[in-house]
N, C-alpha and C positions, 0 to 999 in steps of 0.2 A: 344518840342515836347515831348519830354520824359515825365516830369514835369507835360505837362497838361496832358496825358494819367493816370498819377501814379492820379493825382489828382478827375478825373474823374472814376477811379478803384474806391480810397477811396468814393467820395461823394455818389458813388451806394453801397457799403458796406455798409459805412453809412445810409442810408436810406432801408436798408435792416434790419438794429437793431431797437429793442425797445429801450423802453429811460431808461433798464435797463442793459444794452451791450450784452445781449441775441439776440439771429437772431431770427427774428419772424418766424412765422409757417406755412406755406403754405395754409394747407387746413382750416386754422379757416372763410375766409367768407363765404366759402360753408357749412360749421357747424353751422356757423349766420344765413346761409339762409333757410336752410330746415325746421326747426320749423316755421320760418317766410310763408314760403310758406302751411304750412299746416294750420297753422293759419288763412289767405288769407281764403287759398279755405273753410273751415269750414264755415268762416264769409258770404263768397258771397254764400256760400249753407242755410244758416240758413237766412239772412235778405231778399236777391234780385232773387233768381232762386223762379221760381212758384211755388207749389209742382202738381205731377202729379194727385192726387185726392185731392178733399178741403175736411176736417172733418167740417160734418154737428150738430151743437149740437141741441139736443133735446131741448124746454122749461121746466123750473124746476116750479113745481106743488109749489102749495102756500106754503103746508106743507112746504116743503123743505127750500125755499126761505126764510121760516120767522125762520128757524132752524137756517142756515146760518146768516141771520142780524142780529140775537140774541149772537150769538158764534163770531163775525166779531168783535161787536159792543164792549163785554165784552173784549174780545182781546185789540183791541185799546186803550179802557178805563182803560186800568190795566199799560200802559204804563207809564203817568207820573203821577199817586201816586198809584204806587205796593202794600204800606204797608195791606190794609185791606185784598187784596191776600195771602196776608205771611200770616196774623195773621189768618186767615182762617184753612193754610195748614197744620198753626203750632199748631192748637187748635185739626185739626185731628189729628197729628200726636203723640199728649198725647194721645189721648182718645183711641188711636186703641194700646197704648202701657203699661197704668196706667187703 
């Protein structure tokens, strides 16, 4: 009977320790759940809640849409082959200092 109690007590003590022989900290689970809860709440608010007022966008006029199309196509075309952009900026830098 005594050995059984001792074995049970040792088993509980062993379960309360981590792999390095240190006692486990009891507040760790709560400290891990607090950031998760705030992340889950913000995710729910951003993606799944309906807004109080809907944002109505006004249509863009033709000049602004052409400017947006040209700049976005320039930026996306400079990703696969950026060396012409580097050459132009290098020449601009040299001309401003010389």
